[in-house]
C-alpha positions in Angstrom: 166.1 -22.8 157.9 163.1 -24.6 159.7 161.9 -22.2 162.9 159.3 -23.2 165.5 157.5 -21.0 167.9 157.5 -23.9 170.5 159.0 -23.0 173.8 161.0 -26.5 174.0 162.2 -26.3 170.4 163.2 -22.3 170.1 166.2 -21.6 168.4 165.7 -17.8 168.7 168.1 -16.3 171.0 169.8 -12.6 172.1 173.2 -12.3 172.6 175.8 -10.0 174.3 178.8 -9.6 172.0 181.6 -7.8 174.2 185.0 -6.6 172.8 188.1 -8.1 173.5 190.4 -5.6 175.1 193.6 -7.1 173.6 195.0 -8.4 170.5 194.7 -12.0 169.2 196.3 -11.7 165.7 197.8 -14.8 164.1 200.7 -12.7 162.2 201.2 -9.7 164.0 200.9 -7.4 160.9 197.0 -6.9 161.7 195.4 -8.6 158.5 193.2 -11.0 160.2 191.8 -11.5 163.5 191.3 -8.9 166.3 192.3 -5.3 165.6 191.8 -2.6 168.0 192.9 1.1 166.3 192.6 4.6 168.4 190.8 3.0 171.1 191.5 1.8 174.6 189.4 0.0 177.2 188.2 0.3 180.8 186.5 -2.3 183.2 184.0 -1.1 185.3 182.4 -2.9 188.7 180.5 -5.3 186.4 183.6 -6.5 184.9 182.1 -5.3 181.8 184.9 -3.8 179.0 184.1 -0.4 177.5 186.1 0.9 174.6 186.7 4.4 174.1 187.9 6.5 171.2 191.3 8.1 172.0 191.5 12.4 172.6 192.6 14.3 169.7 195.5 16.7 169.2 195.6 20.6 169.0 198.6 22.8 168.4 200.7 23.6 171.5 204.0 25.4 170.2 205.1 26.0 166.5 208.7 25.2 166.0 211.4 26.8 164.4 212.3 23.5 162.3 211.0 20.1 161.8 214.3 18.4 162.8 213.5 17.9 166.3 216.4 16.3 168.2 215.2 16.2 171.8 212.6 18.1 174.4 212.6 18.7 177.9 210.3 20.0 180.1 211.8 22.5 182.8 208.9 22.9 185.2 210.1 25.4 187.7 210.5 28.0 185.4 207.7 27.0 182.9 209.9 26.4 180.0 210.0 23.6 177.2 213.3 23.6 175.6 213.4 22.0 172.5 216.8 21.0 170.3 216.8 21.5 166.5 219.4 21.3 164.1 222.5 22.8 166.2 220.4 25.1 168.1 218.2 24.8 171.3 215.0 27.2 171.3 213.4 27.8 174.7 209.8 28.3 174.9 207.1 29.8 177.6 205.3 26.4 178.5 201.9 28.6 179.1 202.2 30.8 176.0 204.4 28.9 173.6 206.1 32.1 172.8 210.0 31.7 172.3 212.2 32.8 175.6 215.5 32.7 173.7 217.5 30.9 171.2 220.9 29.0 171.7 222.4 29.3 168.4 224.8 27.0 166.9 226.1 25.5 170.2 226.5 22.0 168.7 228.9 20.5 166.2 226.2 18.2 164.9 222.9 18.6 163.5 221.3 15.0 163.7 221.2 12.2 166.3 219.6 12.6 170.0 220.5 15.7 172.3 219.5 14.8 176.0 219.0 16.8 179.0 219.2 16.7 182.6 218.7 19.1 185.5 222.0 19.7 187.8 221.4 21.0 191.3 224.5 22.7 192.8 225.2 23.0 196.4 223.7 26.6 196.4 220.3 25.4 195.2 220.8 27.0 191.9 219.6 24.7 189.1 220.5 24.3 185.6 219.5 22.2 182.6 222.8 20.2 181.3 222.3 19.8 177.4 224.5 17.1 175.3 224.4 15.9 171.9 227.3 13.3 172.7 230.1 15.6 171.6 229.3 19.2 172.9 228.2 19.4 176.6 227.3 22.6 178.6 224.7 24.3 181.0 221.9 26.8 180.5 220.7 28.7 183.6 217.3 30.7 184.3 218.7 33.9 182.5 219.2 31.7 179.7 223.3 31.9 179.8 224.7 29.1 177.6 228.1 27.7 179.4 230.1 25.1 177.5 231.9 22.5 178.8 235.6 22.6 177.5 237.4 20.1 179.8 239.8 17.7 178.0 239.2 14.8 180.3 235.3 14.8 179.7 234.5 11.6 177.9 233.7 12.5 174.0 232.0 11.2 172.7 229.5 10.0 175.0 225.8 8.9 174.9 223.4 11.7 175.3 221.9 10.3 178.2 223.4 12.9 180.9 222.4 11.8 184.5 222.5 13.7 187.9 223.0 12.0 191.3 224.3 13.4 194.5 226.1 16.5 193.2 227.7 14.5 190.4 226.9 14.2 186.7 227.5 11.2 185.1 228.4 10.1 181.5 229.0 6.9 179.6 231.8 7.0 176.8 230.0 6.2 173.7 231.4 2.3 172.6 232.7 1.5 176.2 231.3 0.2 179.3 232.9 3.0 181.2 231.0 5.5 183.6 232.5 8.4 184.0 231.6 11.1 186.5 231.9 15.2 186.7 233.6 16.6 189.7 231.6 17.2 192.6 229.3 20.3 192.3 230.6 21.0 188.3 229.0 19.2 185.6 231.7 20.7 183.1 235.1 19.5 185.1 235.9 16.0 184.7 239.5 14.2 186.1 241.5 11.7 184.3 240.7 8.2 185.6 237.6 9.0 187.3 235.0 6.4 186.3 233.9 2.7 186.8 233.3 0.1 184.3 230.6 -2.4 183.7 232.7 -5.7 184.0 230.3 -8.5 185.0 229.5 -9.0 181.0 232.0 -8.1 177.8 229.2 -6.1 176.2 228.9 -2.2 175.7 226.4 0.1 177.3 223.7 1.4 174.9 221.6 3.1 177.2 221.8 5.0 180.7 219.2 5.6 182.9 218.4 6.7 186.4 216.0 4.4 188.5 214.9 5.9 192.2 218.6 6.3 193.5 220.4 3.7 191.2 222.1 4.3 187.6 221.2 1.5 185.5 223.5 0.5 182.3 221.6 -1.3 179.8 224.4 -3.4 177.7 223.8 -5.3 174.4 223.5 -8.5 176.5 222.8 -7.4 180.2 221.6 -4.7 182.8 223.6 -3.6 185.6 223.1 -1.4 188.7 225.5 1.2 190.3 225.0 3.2 193.7 226.8 6.4 195.1 229.0 4.7 197.7 230.8 8.0 198.6 234.0 6.6 197.4 236.9 9.0 198.4 238.9 8.6 195.0 237.7 7.3 191.8 234.5 6.9 190.8 231.7 7.4 193.6 229.9 4.5 192.3 229.9 1.1 193.2 228.0 -1.9 191.4 225.5 -3.8 193.0 226.0 -7.4 191.9 222.6 -8.9 193.1 219.9 -7.4 190.7 222.2 -7.8 187.4 219.5 -8.9 184.7 220.5 -11.1 181.3 218.5 -9.1 179.3 220.2 -7.0 176.2 218.8 -3.5 175.2 217.4 -3.1 171.6 215.7 0.0 171.8 212.2 1.7 172.6 213.3 3.3 176.1 210.6 5.4 178.1 210.1 6.0 181.8 207.6 6.5 183.9 208.0 7.2 187.4 210.1 4.4 188.9 209.4 2.0 186.0 211.3 1.8 182.6 209.8 0.1 179.7 212.0 -0.8 176.7 212.7 -3.7 174.2 214.7 -6.1 174.4 216.1 -9.9 174.1 218.1 -12.5 175.8 220.4 -15.0 173.8 217.5 -17.6 173.7 214.7 -15.6 172.6 212.9 -13.5 170.4 212.5 -9.5 171.0 210.4 -8.9 174.1 209.0 -5.7 175.8 210.2 -5.5 179.3 209.1 -3.1 182.3 211.9 -2.7 184.8 211.0 -1.7 188.5 213.3 -1.1 191.0 215.4 -4.7 190.9 212.2 -6.6 189.2 212.1 -7.1 185.5 208.8 -8.0 183.8 207.7 -9.4 180.3 204.7 -7.1 178.9 204.5 -7.9 175.2 201.7 -9.8 174.1 202.0 -12.6 171.4 200.9 -10.4 168.7 203.1 -7.8 169.2 206.3 -10.0 169.5 205.2 -11.8 166.2 205.6 -8.4 164.7 209.0 -7.6 166.4 210.2 -11.0 165.1 209.1 -10.3 161.6 211.3 -7.2 161.3 214.9 -7.0 160.3 216.9 -3.7 160.1 213.7 -1.9 161.6 214.8 -3.0 165.2 217.5 -0.7 165.2 215.2 2.3 165.1 212.6 1.4 167.9 211.4 4.6 169.5 209.4 4.5 172.6 207.5 7.0 174.7 205.0 7.7 177.4 202.0 9.7 177.1 198.9 10.4 179.3 195.3 10.9 178.2 191.9 10.3 179.6 192.6 9.1 182.8 195.1 6.7 181.4 199.0 6.2 180.8 200.5 4.6 177.7 203.6 3.2 176.7 203.7 4.0 172.8 206.3 2.1 170.5 207.0 2.9 166.9 208.7 0.5 164.9 208.5 -0.5 161.1 205.1 0.6 159.9 203.0 0.2 162.9 202.5 2.1 166.3 201.5 -0.3 169.3 200.4 1.1 172.5 200.3 -0.4 176.2 198.1 1.1 178.9 200.4 0.9 181.6 197.7 -0.1 184.3 196.1 -3.1 182.2 199.2 -4.2 180.3 196.7 -4.2 177.4 197.7 -3.7 173.9 196.2 -2.0 171.1 197.2 0.5 168.1 197.2 4.2 167.5 197.3 5.9 164.1 198.0 9.5 163.6 195.3 11.6 161.3 194.6 8.9 158.4 198.3 7.6 158.8 199.0 3.8 159.2 200.8 4.6 162.5 201.2 7.3 165.1 204.5 8.8 164.3 205.9 9.8 168.0 209.4 10.7 168.4 209.2 12.2 171.6 206.7 13.1 174.6 206.8 15.1 177.6 204.6 16.2 180.3 203.9 19.9 180.7 201.7 22.3 182.8 200.2 24.8 180.5 198.4 27.3 182.2 198.0 25.2 185.2 196.4 22.1 183.1 198.8 19.1 183.0 198.9 17.5 179.7 201.2 15.4 177.3 202.9 17.3 174.8 203.9 15.1 171.6 206.1 15.6 168.3 205.7 13.4 165.6 208.4 13.3 163.1 208.8 15.8 160.2 206.4 18.0 162.0 207.1 21.5 162.5 204.7 21.8 165.8 204.4 20.3 169.3 200.8 19.1 169.5 198.7 18.3 172.9 196.0 15.9 173.8 192.7 17.7 174.6 189.8 16.2 176.2 187.1 18.3 174.0 188.4 17.2 170.7 188.7 14.1 168.7 190.4 15.0 165.4 194.3 15.0 165.2 195.2 18.9 164.3 192.1 19.7 162.4 191.9 16.0 160.9 189.4 13.1 161.6 191.1 10.1 162.4 189.1 6.5 162.6 188.6 4.4 165.8 188.3 1.0 164.8 187.6 -2.4 166.2 187.4 -5.8 164.7 186.1 -8.7 166.7 187.1 -12.2 167.2 185.1 -14.6 164.9 181.9 -15.1 167.1 180.1 -18.8 167.2 177.3 -18.0 169.6 177.8 -21.5 171.2 177.1 -23.4 168.1 178.9 -24.2 164.7 175.3 -24.3 163.3 174.2 -22.4 160.6 172.7 -19.2 162.0 170.7 -16.5 160.9 170.9 -12.8 162.3 168.2 -10.5 162.6 169.4 -7.3 164.3 172.6 -6.1 165.7 172.4 -3.0 168.2 175.4 -1.0 168.9 175.4 -0.7 172.8 177.0 2.4 173.8 176.7 6.1 175.0 174.4 8.6 173.0 176.3 11.5 171.8 174.7 15.1 171.9 175.1 15.2 167.9 174.3 12.8 165.3 177.4 10.9 164.9 177.6 7.8 162.6 179.3 4.4 163.0 180.1 2.2 160.2 179.3 -1.7 160.8 180.4 -4.4 158.7 181.1 -8.3 158.9 183.1 -11.0 157.8 182.0 -14.8 157.5 185.0 -15.9 155.6 187.9 -15.7 158.3 188.5 -11.9 157.7 189.2 -12.5 153.9 186.3 -9.8 153.0 184.1 -7.6 154.8 180.5 -6.4 153.3 179.8 -2.9 152.2 179.4 -1.0 155.6 176.1 0.1 157.1 175.7 3.2 158.7 174.2 3.6 162.2 173.8 6.8 163.9 174.6 6.6 167.3 172.4 9.5 168.4 168.8 7.4 168.7 167.4 5.3 171.2 168.0 2.0 169.6 171.2 2.3 167.1 170.6 -0.6 165.1 170.4 -2.4 161.9 168.5 -5.5 160.6 168.5 -8.3 157.8 172.2 -9.3 158.4 171.9 -12.8 156.7 173.3 -16.2 157.5 176.6 -17.4 158.9 178.5 -19.9 160.9 181.2 -17.7 162.2 181.0 -14.3 161.9 183.4 -11.0 162.6 182.4 -7.6 163.1 184.1 -4.4 162.0 183.2 -1.2 163.7 184.6 2.1 162.4 183.9 5.6 164.0 185.7 8.6 162.4 183.2 11.3 163.7 184.7 14.6 165.5 183.1 13.1 169.1 183.8 11.1 172.0 182.9 7.4 171.6 182.3 4.9 174.5 180.9 1.5 173.5 179.6 -1.5 175.5 179.6 -4.1 172.7 176.8 -5.5 170.7 173.5 -7.0 171.0 172.4 -9.6 168.3 169.1 -11.3 168.0 169.5 -14.6 165.8 168.1 -18.0 165.2 170.8 -20.5 165.9 169.5 -23.1 163.7 169.5 -26.7 163.8 172.2 -28.1 161.2 
């Protein structure tokens, strides 16, 4: 390719390639186009995107069984409650030691177990625990009391909710919300319930949002508040904020925001955030295309909120992939545990361990609660890969170009840490053999990268070290044909 040093005809230039902070994938299965794995982004004051590798995970609490059905952090008494099989084991949140075991308290050994703190008028607090058939309370002395009232709705959704001195339960397979007696979560009276009647659907998920109880149905969302009725249910429906969105799964709550996967009767599945009376769709097109490609997996969507490195994330597990969304920026990427293809997060709780707040997580089939650590970039002793695949770069022209040098722009680690750089010139069909670049040098770069018209880069970082990248700087000849 001809090249001239004459300034008026020069085709040599230096370009900055900044990473995209969200997906643009044509099929939702991450086989082509942008891929972002085990990374997230921050935008600085100059509007530049910086790409971070996520923190790693360390062991927190060793569990008695891998069949975890639910977890709960009782902050006031520094305890973590974990339901496994038909037991509940209580751990010290600072030391991880077993405090007590509530053995054989459930008649079931599978399915979700739900928890809710209950405040009595004496200011005593107990934790209500239910598997949907058995419901009871445990106090600070670890005394278990099981409810036996024949008027308690059985079976019910394992979503016990406390509001104004009552415990509320939804009878499974119905749209009926039952309330306990005032100041007694184990006592019930026949006929004391209210029904979701605006639409002919059943309630699939029950939640508390500020001072409202929210019933997620298969085709609608209804709100209820405590009207202080003298007889029957104390609840009254608020007709104004009803939503015509059906619940599919993926429930997770952070403060006064609820994240879930749902759909309307005219659209494919979407990810929503419900804040107060406002509902907003937050799923990017790539994520929606992935959900649309699934069939039976939609019935097993898992959602959690977890925090690390100053960010909060909604983590959605469904099918074979795990998509995560930064709650602040609403940008999506993917995570994977160790060298797996996904991040099989079953449950996540925020705990205070030895005065330090952290997210404790449990992965399906494991026997440990793990916690994120700001000093480690491995998953329980195993290196994991942070990956960025860029969109195809043309550098302002479709001409045949020659690339002379690529510099990886980012932080210099304290120790030698290699990043692998490869590229594709055939629309992501193939990538060349990766080149190894040590980031612990003044100019982390590689040279003589050949000719191309459109080029996508792949960067992979598997070291047990932090990574923060600003992008790539490329020297190239733009050519004339």
